[in-house]
Backbone as ProteinMPNN parsed JSONL, in Angstrom:
{"seq_chain_A": "MAYDIRKTQVSIEEIWHERGPRRAQPLLIGTALAVISNPHAGRYDPDLMPFQAGLRDLGRQLARTLCERLGGKHTIEAYGKGAIVGGDGELEHGAVWHEAGGAAIREVIAQAKAIVPAAKTVGAIGTRLMVPLGHIEAAYVRSHFGTAEMTIWDAPRRDEIVFGLVMATGGRTHARIGGLSVDQISVHDGQR", "coords_chain_A": {"N_chain_A": [[3.978, 21.949, 0.082], [5.058, 21.306, 3.308], [5.497, 18.445, 5.429], [5.427, 16.839, 8.59], [7.184, 14.109, 9.617], [6.596, 11.815, 12.077], [7.239, 9.17, 12.699], [8.4, 6.145, 11.108], [7.665, 2.899, 9.766], [8.643, -0.328, 8.814], [7.588, -3.465, 7.809], [7.893, -6.951, 7.389], [6.375, -9.885, 6.358], [6.842, -13.401, 6.32], [5.644, -16.038, 4.536], [5.282, -19.421, 4.601], [3.582, -21.607, 4.207], [0.089, -22.52, 3.915], [-1.147, -24.508, 5.465], [-0.867, -26.363, 3.507], [1.284, -27.768, 0.969], [4.693, -27.017, 1.687], [6.342, -24.041, 0.735], [9.163, -23.533, -1.471], [10.559, -21.155, -1.301], [9.772, -18.426, 0.82], [6.662, -16.592, 0.576], [6.734, -13.166, 0.501], [5.33, -10.491, 2.222], [5.05, -7.129, 2.535], [4.928, -4.056, 4.434], [5.191, -0.54, 4.335], [5.181, 2.219, 6.276], [4.268, 5.567, 7.193], [3.978, 7.962, 9.698], [2.486, 10.976, 9.872], [2.084, 14.477, 10.711], [-1.123, 15.947, 10.498], [-1.817, 18.491, 8.444], [-4.265, 19.642, 8.054], [-5.927, 19.083, 10.109], [-8.737, 19.348, 12.234], [-10.162, 21.308, 10.886], [-11.977, 22.515, 7.996], [-10.686, 22.533, 4.808], [-10.905, 23.803, 1.612], [-9.183, 23.248, -0.561], [-7.222, 20.65, -1.223], [-5.247, 19.918, -2.909], [-2.52, 20.961, -2.973], [-1.48, 19.666, -0.699], [-1.718, 16.981, -1.453], [0.057, 16.922, -3.684], [2.421, 17.489, -2.358], [2.95, 15.141, -1.045], [4.06, 13.295, -2.735], [6.852, 12.802, -2.737], [7.113, 11.488, -0.298], [5.707, 9.159, -0.889], [7.406, 8.053, -2.873], [9.689, 7.616, -1.322], [8.768, 5.689, 0.574], [8.045, 3.624, -1.208], [10.494, 2.977, -2.474], [12.032, 2.137, -0.27], [10.547, -0.102, 0.624], [10.575, -1.793, -1.651], [13.325, -2.331, -1.795], [13.718, -3.722, 0.63], [12.276, -6.001, 0.103], [13.73, -7.296, -1.798], [14.184, -6.047, -4.223], [12.837, -4.251, -7.073], [12.153, -5.952, -9.173], [11.186, -8.216, -7.957], [8.627, -7.771, -7.076], [5.215, -8.529, -7.208], [2.628, -7.912, -6.452], [0.565, -5.256, -5.122], [-0.561, -2.479, -3.022], [-2.279, 0.223, -1.295], [-2.76, 2.381, 1.569], [-4.511, 4.409, 4.037], [-4.799, 5.819, 7.251], [-6.626, 8.021, 8.999], [-6.411, 10.272, 11.676], [-8.725, 11.159, 14.37], [-9.308, 13.967, 14.319], [-9.265, 14.611, 11.717], [-10.471, 14.191, 8.318], [-11.996, 11.816, 6.05], [-11.279, 12.516, 3.441], [-8.76, 13.573, 3.751], [-7.192, 11.358, 3.855], [-7.67, 10.383, 1.333], [-6.036, 11.796, -0.389], [-3.851, 10.267, -0.752], [-4.359, 8.478, -2.768], [-3.556, 9.416, -5.347], [-0.942, 10.408, -4.778], [0.438, 8.277, -3.43], [-0.136, 6.15, -5.173], [0.882, 6.959, -7.717], [3.574, 7.175, -7.051], [4.312, 4.539, -6.343], [3.947, 3.222, -8.77], [5.829, 4.539, -10.285], [8.245, 3.745, -9.125], [8.124, 0.969, -9.418], [8.503, 0.157, -12.374], [7.27, -1.518, -14.339], [4.684, -1.728, -13.517], [1.263, -1.629, -14.183], [-1.411, -1.918, -13.519], [-4.286, -0.733, -11.668], [-3.735, 0.57, -8.405], [-4.793, -1.059, -5.683], [-6.781, 0.135, -2.896], [-7.366, 1.217, 0.516], [-8.971, 3.129, 3.035], [-9.519, 4.932, 6.087], [-11.027, 6.624, 8.9], [-9.716, 6.719, 12.078], [-8.824, 5.616, 15.441], [-5.99, 5.624, 17.742], [-3.924, 2.857, 17.12], [-5.588, 1.654, 15.254], [-6.465, -0.926, 12.998], [-5.978, -1.596, 9.648], [-7.015, -3.337, 6.866], [-5.432, -3.74, 3.946], [-6.082, -3.997, 0.533], [-4.556, -6.208, -1.851], [-3.358, -6.403, -5.193], [-2.485, -7.74, -8.436], [0.373, -6.382, -10.107], [0.357, -5.888, -12.849], [-2.049, -6.64, -14.021], [-5.429, -6.387, -13.351], [-7.193, -8.526, -13.067], [-6.046, -10.881, -12.119], [-6.663, -13.326, -10.163], [-5.231, -14.887, -8.311], [-3.561, -13.191, -6.993], [-5.093, -11.578, -5.425], [-5.358, -10.358, -2.277], [-4.586, -9.439, 1.14], [-2.969, -7.05, 3.268], [-1.987, -6.249, 6.506], [-2.167, -3.099, 8.041], [-0.918, -1.28, 10.576], [-0.042, 0.686, 13.431], [1.08, 0.809, 16.68], [0.879, 3.165, 18.26], [-0.428, 5.093, 16.778], [-2.856, 6.423, 14.443], [-2.472, 9.54, 16.118], [-4.891, 12.005, 17.159], [-4.431, 14.221, 15.506], [-3.003, 13.286, 13.336], [-1.915, 11.38, 10.432], [-1.645, 8.136, 9.095], [0.115, 6.96, 6.47], [0.437, 4.425, 4.03], [2.178, 1.926, 2.076], [1.867, -1.208, 0.473], [3.283, -4.333, -0.472], [3.846, -7.396, -2.273], [5.631, -10.437, -2.943], [4.496, -12.312, -4.523], [1.551, -14.257, -5.365], [-1.293, -15.56, -3.473], [-0.396, -18.242, -1.321], [-1.425, -20.908, -1.749], [-3.069, -20.631, -4.035], [-5.921, -21.422, -5.945], [-8.284, -20.967, -7.396], [-8.927, -20.39, -9.997], [-9.412, -18.068, -12.771], [-7.691, -15.347, -14.449], [-4.395, -16.197, -15.205], [-0.983, -15.461, -14.299], [0.75, -15.949, -16.449], [-0.969, -15.539, -18.566], [-1.4, -12.88, -18.933], [-1.684, -10.337, -21.264], [-2.198, -7.874, -22.669], [-1.244, -5.839, -21.107], [-2.435, -3.573, -20.054], [-3.391, -3.114, -17.608], [-5.67, -4.531, -17.263], [-6.257, -7.038, -18.848]], "CA_chain_A": [[3.592, 21.934, 1.497], [5.879, 20.406, 4.102], [4.813, 17.602, 6.404], [6.325, 16.401, 9.645], [7.14, 12.664, 9.86], [6.911, 11.446, 13.458], [7.914, 7.877, 12.69], [8.133, 5.234, 9.998], [7.731, 1.477, 10.139], [8.656, -1.303, 7.717], [7.323, -4.79, 8.348], [7.904, -7.997, 6.367], [5.873, -11.211, 6.725], [7.282, -14.535, 5.513], [4.617, -17.08, 4.569], [5.83, -20.657, 4.056], [2.483, -22.461, 3.75], [-1.233, -22.292, 4.508], [-1.555, -25.88, 5.78], [-0.65, -27.196, 2.339], [2.708, -28.002, 0.745], [5.609, -25.936, 2.053], [6.995, -23.368, -0.388], [10.626, -23.585, -1.498], [10.927, -19.834, -0.813], [8.55, -17.847, 1.395], [5.991, -15.418, 0.031], [6.999, -12.005, 1.352], [4.355, -9.403, 2.173], [5.635, -6.046, 3.309], [4.273, -2.756, 4.575], [6.037, 0.605, 4.68], [4.232, 3.196, 6.807], [4.78, 6.823, 7.74], [3.038, 8.724, 10.522], [2.769, 12.403, 9.692], [1.105, 15.407, 11.263], [-2.153, 16.309, 9.524], [-1.865, 19.951, 8.411], [-5.659, 20.077, 7.894], [-6.689, 18.573, 11.249], [-9.589, 20.252, 12.995], [-10.821, 22.352, 10.099], [-12.263, 22.193, 6.606], [-9.951, 23.299, 3.804], [-11.481, 23.43, 0.314], [-8.186, 22.844, -1.551], [-6.254, 19.685, -0.698], [-4.318, 19.562, -3.978], [-1.111, 21.164, -2.601], [-1.117, 18.604, 0.243], [-1.544, 15.778, -2.265], [1.3, 17.058, -4.456], [3.541, 17.462, -1.43], [3.159, 13.79, -0.526], [4.66, 12.413, -3.752], [8.181, 12.375, -2.29], [6.913, 10.489, 0.751], [5.358, 7.932, -1.592], [8.627, 7.505, -3.486], [10.559, 7.14, -0.242], [8.223, 4.435, 1.094], [8.106, 2.607, -2.26], [11.887, 2.546, -2.645], [12.438, 1.398, 0.922], [9.89, -1.403, 0.662], [11.133, -2.6, -2.75], [14.659, -2.757, -1.39], [13.604, -4.725, 1.695], [11.677, -7.216, -0.454], [14.636, -7.916, -2.748], [14.289, -5.29, -5.465], [11.562, -4.051, -7.758], [11.864, -7.095, -10.042], [10.545, -9.284, -7.179], [7.281, -7.362, -6.658], [4.123, -8.992, -8.067], [1.341, -7.375, -5.997], [0.709, -4.034, -4.347], [-1.745, -1.772, -2.545], [-1.955, 1.418, -0.504], [-3.782, 2.661, 2.566], [-4.368, 5.59, 4.897], [-5.605, 5.884, 8.465], [-6.671, 9.42, 9.41], [-6.798, 10.462, 13.07], [-10.072, 11.661, 14.606], [-9.509, 15.383, 14.005], [-9.216, 14.758, 10.269], [-11.608, 13.654, 7.569], [-11.626, 10.774, 5.105], [-10.648, 13.121, 2.27], [-7.347, 13.775, 4.051], [-6.558, 10.096, 3.472], [-7.857, 10.176, -0.108], [-4.934, 12.411, -1.133], [-2.856, 9.221, -0.968], [-4.654, 7.742, -4.002], [-2.66, 9.877, -6.408], [0.437, 10.541, -4.308], [1.008, 6.95, -3.195], [-0.28, 5.324, -6.369], [1.842, 7.395, -8.734], [4.927, 6.869, -6.567], [4.57, 3.098, -6.405], [4.086, 2.85, -10.185], [7.092, 5.106, -10.759], [9.336, 2.92, -8.608], [7.996, -0.344, -10.073], [8.232, 0.668, -13.721], [6.401, -2.371, -15.144], [3.341, -1.724, -12.934], [0.258, -1.038, -15.057], [-2.749, -2.043, -12.959], [-4.687, 0.164, -10.598], [-3.21, 0.194, -7.094], [-5.936, -1.159, -4.77], [-6.622, 1.026, -1.749], [-8.321, 1.295, 1.619], [-8.723, 4.269, 3.914], [-10.497, 5.067, 7.147], [-10.735, 7.516, 10.015], [-9.639, 5.823, 13.216], [-8.118, 5.984, 16.662], [-4.673, 5.01, 17.939], [-3.909, 1.403, 17.016], [-6.52, 1.14, 14.25], [-5.935, -1.903, 12.043], [-6.591, -1.464, 8.333], [-6.646, -4.39, 5.926], [-5.21, -3.112, 2.649], [-6.152, -5.005, -0.522], [-3.455, -6.399, -2.78], [-3.69, -6.833, -6.54], [-1.322, -7.92, -9.309], [0.885, -5.097, -10.586], [0.179, -5.696, -14.284], [-3.399, -6.936, -14.5], [-6.367, -6.371, -12.235], [-8.016, -9.737, -12.989], [-5.274, -12.045, -11.703], [-7.254, -13.654, -8.852], [-4.255, -15.483, -7.396], [-2.861, -12.129, -6.284], [-6.018, -10.865, -4.538], [-5.007, -10.648, -0.891], [-4.582, -8.27, 2.019], [-1.845, -6.833, 4.172], [-2.432, -5.44, 7.646], [-1.469, -1.842, 8.269], [-1.206, -0.78, 11.917], [1.049, 1.149, 14.289], [0.488, 0.747, 18.015], [0.619, 4.48, 18.869], [-0.833, 6.037, 15.728], [-2.635, 7.861, 14.398], [-3.038, 10.429, 17.123], [-6.036, 12.721, 16.567], [-4.0, 15.187, 14.495], [-2.029, 12.621, 12.477], [-2.337, 10.442, 9.39], [-0.71, 7.072, 8.749], [0.079, 6.605, 5.056], [1.19, 3.198, 3.833], [2.242, 1.157, 0.838], [2.044, -2.636, 0.717], [3.754, -5.07, -1.638], [4.073, -8.819, -2.067], [6.485, -11.049, -3.96], [3.73, -13.309, -5.269], [0.139, -14.387, -5.022], [-1.578, -16.391, -2.313], [0.45, -19.425, -1.291], [-2.061, -22.086, -2.356], [-4.147, -20.13, -4.899], [-6.439, -22.459, -6.827], [-9.688, -20.674, -7.706], [-9.087, -20.013, -11.395], [-9.21, -16.692, -13.183], [-6.543, -15.054, -15.293], [-3.112, -16.532, -14.581], [0.081, -14.507, -14.596], [1.278, -16.203, -17.798], [-1.969, -15.17, -19.559], [-1.46, -11.421, -19.082], [-1.239, -10.1, -22.629], [-2.311, -6.511, -23.168], [-0.496, -4.98, -20.192], [-3.14, -2.304, -19.875], [-3.969, -3.124, -16.275], [-6.896, -5.324, -17.21], [-6.114, -8.444, -19.296]], "C_chain_A": [[4.451, 20.901, 2.226], [5.001, 19.595, 5.041], [5.863, 17.113, 7.384], [6.138, 14.902, 9.859], [7.517, 12.415, 11.315], [7.652, 10.124, 13.514], [7.579, 7.123, 11.426], [8.256, 3.807, 10.523], [7.743, 0.645, 8.863], [8.517, -2.674, 8.349], [7.26, -5.793, 7.204], [7.401, -9.304, 6.991], [6.493, -12.229, 5.802], [6.245, -15.633, 5.651], [5.161, -18.307, 3.852], [4.747, -21.599, 3.553], [1.203, -22.025, 4.426], [-1.87, -23.658, 4.76], [-1.506, -26.809, 4.569], [0.84, -27.432, 2.184], [3.546, -26.765, 1.088], [6.265, -25.367, 0.799], [8.509, -23.556, -0.321], [11.212, -22.285, -0.97], [9.669, -19.185, -0.254], [7.977, -16.727, 0.526], [6.275, -14.285, 1.008], [5.912, -10.962, 1.129], [4.866, -8.311, 3.094], [4.771, -4.81, 3.361], [5.337, -1.714, 4.91], [5.083, 1.738, 5.04], [4.959, 4.447, 7.299], [3.66, 7.501, 8.512], [3.416, 10.187, 10.39], [1.718, 13.243, 10.414], [0.142, 15.789, 10.152], [-2.279, 17.833, 9.503], [-3.29, 20.503, 8.285], [-6.539, 19.619, 9.059], [-7.508, 19.677, 11.895], [-10.282, 21.335, 12.207], [-11.093, 21.834, 8.687], [-11.46, 23.119, 5.705], [-10.454, 22.861, 2.436], [-10.466, 22.901, -0.696], [-7.133, 21.938, -0.916], [-5.18, 19.324, -1.727], [-2.851, 19.854, -3.629], [-0.614, 20.087, -1.618], [-0.837, 17.316, -0.522], [-0.217, 15.819, -3.025], [2.526, 16.958, -3.558], [3.866, 16.087, -0.884], [3.842, 12.854, -1.518], [6.048, 11.925, -3.332], [8.09, 11.334, -1.185], [6.563, 9.143, 0.115], [6.572, 7.268, -2.211], [9.548, 6.912, -2.432], [10.067, 5.801, 0.29], [8.33, 3.314, 0.063], [9.528, 2.087, -2.444], [12.354, 1.688, -1.467], [11.843, -0.003, 0.919], [10.406, -2.32, -0.446], [12.49, -3.169, -2.364], [14.591, -3.88, -0.359], [13.038, -6.053, 1.188], [12.547, -7.849, -1.54], [14.771, -7.215, -4.076], [12.988, -5.265, -6.23], [11.188, -5.206, -8.675], [11.161, -8.235, -9.297], [9.077, -9.0, -6.868], [6.241, -7.807, -7.682], [2.763, -8.415, -7.676], [1.577, -6.142, -5.145], [-0.636, -3.47, -3.923], [-1.292, -0.557, -1.745], [-3.081, 1.68, 0.483], [-3.476, 3.908, 3.365], [-5.311, 5.467, 6.081], [-5.496, 7.314, 8.98], [-7.114, 9.485, 10.863], [-8.118, 11.218, 13.188], [-10.328, 13.123, 14.338], [-9.437, 15.667, 12.51], [-10.47, 14.216, 9.636], [-11.101, 12.653, 6.543], [-10.899, 11.334, 3.889], [-9.168, 13.404, 2.499], [-6.552, 12.504, 3.753], [-6.631, 9.854, 1.978], [-6.75, 10.826, -0.935], [-3.855, 11.371, -1.476], [-3.112, 8.428, -2.247], [-3.682, 8.138, -5.105], [-1.207, 9.877, -5.94], [1.106, 9.183, -4.104], [0.975, 6.079, -4.431], [0.718, 5.681, -7.452], [3.267, 7.031, -8.327], [5.25, 5.391, -6.71], [4.737, 2.641, -7.853], [5.378, 3.412, -10.783], [8.268, 4.229, -10.344], [9.312, 1.524, -9.224], [7.557, -0.057, -11.506], [7.272, -0.187, -14.533], [4.958, -2.384, -14.637], [2.363, -0.976, -13.828], [-1.128, -0.994, -14.419], [-3.01, -0.986, -11.89], [-4.111, -0.344, -9.277], [-4.395, 0.139, -6.135], [-5.692, -0.345, -3.505], [-7.702, 0.823, -0.706], [-7.958, 2.514, 2.441], [-9.836, 4.334, 4.945], [-10.092, 6.205, 8.074], [-10.757, 6.634, 11.25], [-8.831, 6.381, 14.36], [-6.742, 5.328, 16.699], [-4.815, 3.495, 17.882], [-4.886, 0.818, 16.008], [-5.801, 0.196, 13.302], [-6.7, -1.75, 10.737], [-6.095, -2.602, 7.455], [-6.61, -3.772, 4.531], [-5.253, -4.189, 1.568], [-4.894, -5.021, -1.385], [-4.004, -6.824, -4.135], [-2.429, -6.94, -7.371], [-0.926, -6.587, -9.935], [0.625, -4.844, -12.063], [-1.244, -5.912, -14.776], [-4.347, -7.116, -13.32], [-7.141, -7.671, -12.058], [-7.252, -10.998, -12.606], [-5.696, -12.4, -10.273], [-6.255, -14.198, -7.846], [-3.555, -14.43, -6.538], [-3.802, -11.228, -5.479], [-5.675, -11.293, -3.114], [-5.123, -9.392, -0.06], [-3.272, -8.223, 2.806], [-2.344, -5.927, 5.293], [-1.519, -4.244, 7.85], [-1.873, -1.343, 9.658], [0.084, -0.312, 12.592], [0.447, 1.351, 15.674], [0.137, 2.115, 18.599], [0.199, 5.534, 17.844], [-2.107, 5.53, 15.047], [-3.2, 8.558, 15.637], [-4.075, 11.29, 16.423], [-5.639, 13.657, 15.432], [-2.952, 14.607, 13.54], [-2.726, 11.807, 11.377], [-1.238, 9.393, 9.243], [-0.919, 6.767, 7.271], [0.918, 5.356, 4.861], [1.13, 2.654, 2.425], [2.479, -0.294, 1.218], [2.449, -3.314, -0.586], [3.934, -6.531, -1.267], [4.882, -9.375, -3.23], [5.772, -12.133, -4.763], [2.279, -13.274, -4.867], [-0.041, -15.253, -3.782], [-0.842, -17.725, -2.427], [-0.171, -20.639, -1.968], [-3.238, -21.669, -3.23], [-4.584, -21.22, -5.868], [-7.915, -22.235, -7.165], [-9.886, -20.157, -9.125], [-8.838, -18.544, -11.66], [-7.993, -16.558, -14.07], [-5.263, -15.419, -14.558], [-2.051, -15.533, -15.04], [0.608, -14.705, -16.019], [0.281, -15.872, -18.906], [-2.106, -13.649, -19.733], [-0.914, -11.068, -20.463], [-1.228, -8.63, -23.045], [-1.475, -5.535, -22.348], [-1.12, -3.608, -20.032], [-3.79, -2.22, -18.5], [-5.22, -3.963, -16.169], [-6.681, -6.772, -17.616], [-4.791, -8.676, -19.947]], "O_chain_A": [[4.549, 19.752, 1.794], [3.9, 20.013, 5.399], [7.04, 16.991, 7.045], [5.053, 14.464, 10.241], [8.619, 12.758, 11.744], [8.592, 9.972, 14.294], [6.594, 7.423, 10.752], [8.858, 3.549, 11.565], [6.955, 0.88, 7.948], [9.227, -3.012, 9.296], [6.648, -5.524, 6.171], [7.923, -9.767, 8.006], [6.66, -11.958, 4.613], [5.99, -16.112, 6.756], [5.464, -18.259, 2.66], [4.961, -22.317, 2.576], [1.223, -21.258, 5.389], [-2.989, -23.925, 4.321], [-2.045, -27.915, 4.609], [1.589, -27.312, 3.153], [3.155, -25.63, 0.815], [6.69, -26.111, -0.085], [9.07, -23.718, 0.763], [12.229, -22.292, -0.277], [8.589, -19.379, -0.812], [8.708, -16.014, -0.161], [6.075, -14.438, 2.213], [5.611, -10.596, -0.006], [5.088, -8.538, 4.283], [3.982, -4.545, 2.453], [6.265, -1.979, 5.675], [4.275, 2.165, 4.216], [6.101, 4.389, 7.754], [2.53, 7.6, 8.032], [4.522, 10.591, 10.748], [0.611, 12.78, 10.69], [0.545, 15.939, 8.999], [-2.8, 18.413, 10.457], [-3.492, 21.712, 8.399], [-7.762, 19.753, 9.001], [-7.032, 20.797, 12.08], [-10.93, 22.203, 12.792], [-10.509, 20.842, 8.251], [-11.543, 24.341, 5.824], [-10.433, 21.67, 2.126], [-10.847, 22.168, -1.608], [-6.268, 22.397, -0.171], [-4.3, 18.511, -1.443], [-1.994, 19.039, -3.972], [0.535, 19.653, -1.699], [0.161, 16.64, -0.269], [0.543, 14.851, -3.003], [3.551, 16.405, -3.957], [4.94, 15.881, -0.319], [4.169, 11.722, -1.163], [6.385, 10.76, -3.548], [8.895, 10.403, -1.136], [7.071, 8.104, 0.539], [6.751, 6.057, -2.089], [10.118, 5.838, -2.625], [10.859, 4.871, 0.444], [8.666, 2.182, 0.411], [9.736, 0.879, -2.557], [12.988, 0.649, -1.651], [12.545, -0.98, 1.179], [10.648, -3.502, -0.204], [12.765, -4.349, -2.583], [15.317, -4.868, -0.46], [13.291, -7.104, 1.776], [12.142, -8.842, -2.145], [15.418, -7.742, -4.982], [12.137, -6.139, -6.064], [10.003, -5.418, -8.93], [10.598, -9.127, -9.931], [8.356, -9.9, -6.439], [6.359, -7.508, -8.87], [1.837, -8.426, -8.487], [2.63, -5.987, -4.526], [-1.693, -3.903, -4.382], [-0.099, -0.332, -1.541], [-4.217, 1.258, 0.268], [-2.349, 4.403, 3.376], [-6.465, 5.065, 5.937], [-4.414, 7.768, 9.352], [-8.082, 8.829, 11.247], [-8.574, 11.84, 12.229], [-11.483, 13.503, 14.142], [-9.535, 16.817, 12.083], [-11.415, 13.83, 10.323], [-9.917, 12.643, 6.207], [-9.993, 10.689, 3.362], [-8.398, 13.468, 1.541], [-5.365, 12.576, 3.433], [-5.759, 9.196, 1.41], [-6.546, 10.438, -2.085], [-3.048, 11.58, -2.381], [-2.204, 7.778, -2.763], [-3.057, 7.277, -5.725], [-0.333, 9.386, -6.653], [2.228, 8.972, -4.563], [1.928, 5.355, -4.717], [1.337, 4.796, -8.044], [4.071, 6.625, -9.166], [6.342, 5.031, -7.15], [5.566, 1.777, -8.141], [5.952, 2.813, -11.692], [9.184, 4.0, -11.134], [10.365, 0.959, -9.519], [6.363, -0.035, -11.801], [6.522, 0.352, -15.346], [4.094, -2.994, -15.267], [2.602, 0.176, -14.19], [-1.932, -0.122, -14.747], [-2.087, -0.428, -11.296], [-4.013, -1.553, -9.062], [-4.956, 1.182, -5.801], [-4.55, -0.153, -3.09], [-8.793, 0.33, -0.993], [-6.79, 2.89, 2.536], [-10.947, 3.856, 4.714], [-8.959, 6.684, 8.034], [-11.708, 5.881, 11.456], [-8.238, 7.456, 14.272], [-6.378, 4.572, 15.798], [-5.705, 2.918, 18.508], [-5.004, -0.404, 15.914], [-4.685, 0.466, 12.857], [-7.931, -1.774, 10.726], [-4.888, -2.806, 7.319], [-7.635, -3.337, 4.006], [-4.542, -5.189, 1.667], [-4.26, -3.991, -1.614], [-5.009, -7.531, -4.206], [-1.418, -6.312, -7.059], [-1.783, -5.763, -10.255], [0.666, -3.693, -12.499], [-1.608, -5.417, -15.842], [-4.086, -7.903, -12.41], [-7.7, -7.899, -10.985], [-7.785, -12.096, -12.763], [-5.168, -11.857, -9.303], [-6.418, -13.989, -6.644], [-3.017, -14.748, -5.477], [-3.364, -10.226, -4.912], [-5.706, -12.482, -2.799], [-5.691, -8.394, -0.504], [-2.582, -9.228, 2.974], [-3.046, -4.947, 5.041], [-0.292, -4.351, 7.836], [-3.039, -1.021, 9.889], [1.161, -0.855, 12.346], [-0.59, 2.0, 15.812], [-0.82, 2.216, 19.366], [0.446, 6.725, 18.031], [-2.394, 4.334, 15.078], [-4.27, 8.204, 16.132], [-4.128, 11.299, 15.193], [-6.416, 13.867, 14.5], [-2.119, 15.337, 13.002], [-3.937, 11.587, 11.398], [-0.051, 9.717, 9.264], [-2.008, 6.361, 6.867], [1.99, 5.228, 5.453], [0.174, 2.883, 1.684], [3.204, -0.582, 2.171], [2.013, -2.917, -1.667], [4.148, -6.868, -0.103], [4.83, -8.86, -4.347], [6.39, -12.797, -5.594], [1.832, -12.391, -4.135], [0.929, -15.632, -3.126], [-0.692, -18.263, -3.523], [0.522, -21.34, -2.705], [-4.298, -22.292, -3.172], [-3.761, -21.859, -6.523], [-8.7, -23.182, -7.215], [-10.913, -19.546, -9.421], [-8.156, -17.861, -10.896], [-7.342, -17.549, -14.401], [-5.062, -15.003, -13.417], [-2.219, -14.851, -16.051], [0.882, -13.729, -16.717], [0.646, -15.919, -20.081], [-2.856, -13.193, -20.596], [0.203, -11.459, -20.8], [-0.297, -8.202, -23.728], [-1.048, -4.503, -22.865], [-0.42, -2.606, -19.893], [-4.637, -1.361, -18.256], [-5.78, -4.095, -15.081], [-6.902, -7.666, -16.8], [-4.503, -9.792, -20.38]]}, "name": "protein", "num_of_chains": 1, "seq": "MAYDIRKTQVSIEEIWHERGPRRAQPLLIGTALAVISNPHAGRYDPDLMPFQAGLRDLGRQLARTLCERLGGKHTIEAYGKGAIVGGDGELEHGAVWHEAGGAAIREVIAQAKAIVPAAKTVGAIGTRLMVPLGHIEAAYVRSHFGTAEMTIWDAPRRDEIVFGLVMATGGRTHARIGGLSVDQISVHDGQR"}
C-alpha cells in the first residue's frame, strides 16, 4: 500500500547541563517525523496489516536519517517511537507503527535488543506528544528513561498521521537514581 508523504521534519536538541556540571559533549536527542495521508481516515477497515507492512520503508528511511544526523548508529544509546493520528482516524491507525517503526529502528541499529518504547494519540493540528525513551539494549537502565517531544505546527490535519522515531546519544545528563547501569548489561536480551 502506498502512502503520500506531505512533509518530514528532523530536529536535534543539544543538552549541555541540567543546572549541574557542564558536559564535555552535549547529549543529543533527535526526532525524525513524517506526515502522511491516512488511507483509512473516515471509515473503519477491518484489515490494517497491509498498511502496517507498507510503512516499513518509511521506518527505515526515518531511522537512517536520524542515525546519520546524530553521528552514526554507534552513537545511539536510547530510542522510542510515536504516532499522532488526525481526528478522522482512530488510535489503531497509529498502532501500526509499533511493528513498522520498531522493526525498522532495530534493523538500522543492529545492536538494539530492548523493546522500543512508544506513545500514540489522536489529536488536532499542533498536538504535542511526549515519546518515552529507553536504552537500546536493556529495558531496566533507568539512566536512559527520558522523553522527546514530537510535534509539527501544521499537522496532523484530520486525514493525516504523523509517525516519528526518537533517539538519544546517552542517558539523562545528571542521572543519579540507581538501577541497572550500562556497564552491568549482561544478557543482551532486552531485559538485564
